[in-house]
N, C-alpha and C positions, 0 to 999 in steps of 0.2 A: 482556608483549608484544603480546597480541592488542589493550589498550584502546590504543595506541601506531597500530598499525594501523585502529583506527576510527578514533581521529582523524586520520589521510593519508586515508582513506576519506571521511569526512565534507568534510574541508575541498577536498577535488577532487571533489567535489558540489557544492560550495558555486562552485567558481572556474564546472564545468561549467555550475548553471543560471543564473549570473551573465555568464557567455560571458567571463569574463577571465585568461587564466590570467596575467596577472601578480604579479610577488615581492608587492607591496602587495597585493592579497584573496587568493593566496594565507595569509598571511602573515593573514591576515583568519578566514577557510576555519581558519584552525590551533583561531586563539583560539573563533569558534565551536564549532566540532566539540570540543573540549574544556571549552566551560562547559554545551556539552550530552549529551556523558557524562554529565560530575559531577553536572549537575539529573536526570539519568534513572538514576542507579546505585540506589537505592534498588528502581526497577519494572525495571529491566533484570538487576539479581542478579549475584553476582560473573560476571567476566568466565569465560569458559572459555579454559583450553589449549589446546584442540583449537581452531582457526578454521574457518567452512567457504566457500572462496570459490568452489568450485562451484556450490552450495546457492543464497549466494546473487548468484552469477551467473543459476545458473537460476531463480530466484525474478524477478532482472529485465528475463530475456528473456520470461522469462508476457508481465511488466507490460507491455511495451512491444510483444508482438504483441497484446494485448487492447486495446492504447488503440489500436494500427492496425484490428484488427477493428472495434471498436464506435462507434470515427470513422467507417468504413466507411458500417455501419447508423443511425448518425444520419442521416448525407447522403445515403443514401440516400431515409428515411426523411422529409426536410427537406425534398425536392425534390419527390418524389414529391406527382404530382399529387390521388391521395384521401388525407388520411392517417388511418386507421384505427390509432388509438392507446386502447391502455387503462391511463393511467398511473394507480400505484399506492400502496401502502407495502405488505410484508410484512416480517416477520420473521424473523432469519437466525437459529437455534440457533449460538451462537458455542461450539468448543472448544477455540480457543486461550483461554487464562485471562489471561495477566498484563499490566498497561497499556500495554507495551511493545506488543508483540502483536496486543492489540487494536488501535491506536491506528494498527499499520500496516496491517493490512485494513481497517482504514475512510481511510487516504489513498488507498489504493491505486484501493477502490470508486469511492471520493469522484472522482478522476481521473483513470475511465475514464469518456468522455461516454458519460450514460444512463442513468450511474447518481448519488445520492449518498447518504450515509453520514448517516443524520438523526438519531436517538440513539442508543445505552446501554442494556440494559435496569440497575435499582438494583443486582441482583444482577453480574450482569457475564454472565448466560444467550445476551441476544436484544441482537444488530444492527438495528436499523431504518431499513431499507433503501428508498425512493425510486427508482422502475427508472418510463424513458418510456413501455418500454413493458412491461408488469407483465401480457399476457396468460393468461401461467402461470409462476408465481412457482415453483412445484418447478421447473423446468428452472435460475435461476435460482439457486436456492439450491443448485442441484447443482453449477452451473458454481463458483460461489464457494467450495465444498465441496472441492471437484478440482482447485481451479487454485488463488488465493491461497490460502486455507487451509491446504491440505495442506503446502506449499510454503513459507509461512514457518514451519509445523510444521517440516520438514527442517532447519532452514535455522538455527532457532533454540534450537533443543531435543535 
C-alpha cells in the first residue's frame, strides 16, 4: 500500500513543481513517480508497512523554514555595503548511509540558498559542502546534523 502512496505523493509533488494540476499532468506525474520508485528500488530497500507521514511533513516544514531563513540571510549579505564573506568548503561527516538518504540530504542542502553540495567521498562517509559564508564550519555542521539529517533519519528509518 505504501508504494501507491509514494507514487501519489510524487505525482502531487510533480504537479506542484510544474504549477499545473491538470489531468494529463497528474497522469504524467504518476508515470514519473512510478518510474522513479522503480529506478531507486534497490537503494531505497523494501517499502515499510508503517508510513510516517508526520515525520515526512516535519522534514518538509523544516526545509521550508530553512529556505526562508537562508534566503533572508543571503539577501542581507547581498544588499549590505560591506560583504565580509568567507566562502569555503567543509567536509560533513554523514550518519545517513543509504544512497536515497545521502541524495536527499545533498539536495536539501543544495536547494537551501548559500550552500551547495559539492561531492560525496567514495566511502560515503563525507559530504563536501560549499558555503557562501564558511566562517564557522562547526556551526554549519551542527545545523545540518540537528536539522536535515536528524529529520531524514526520523522519517526514513
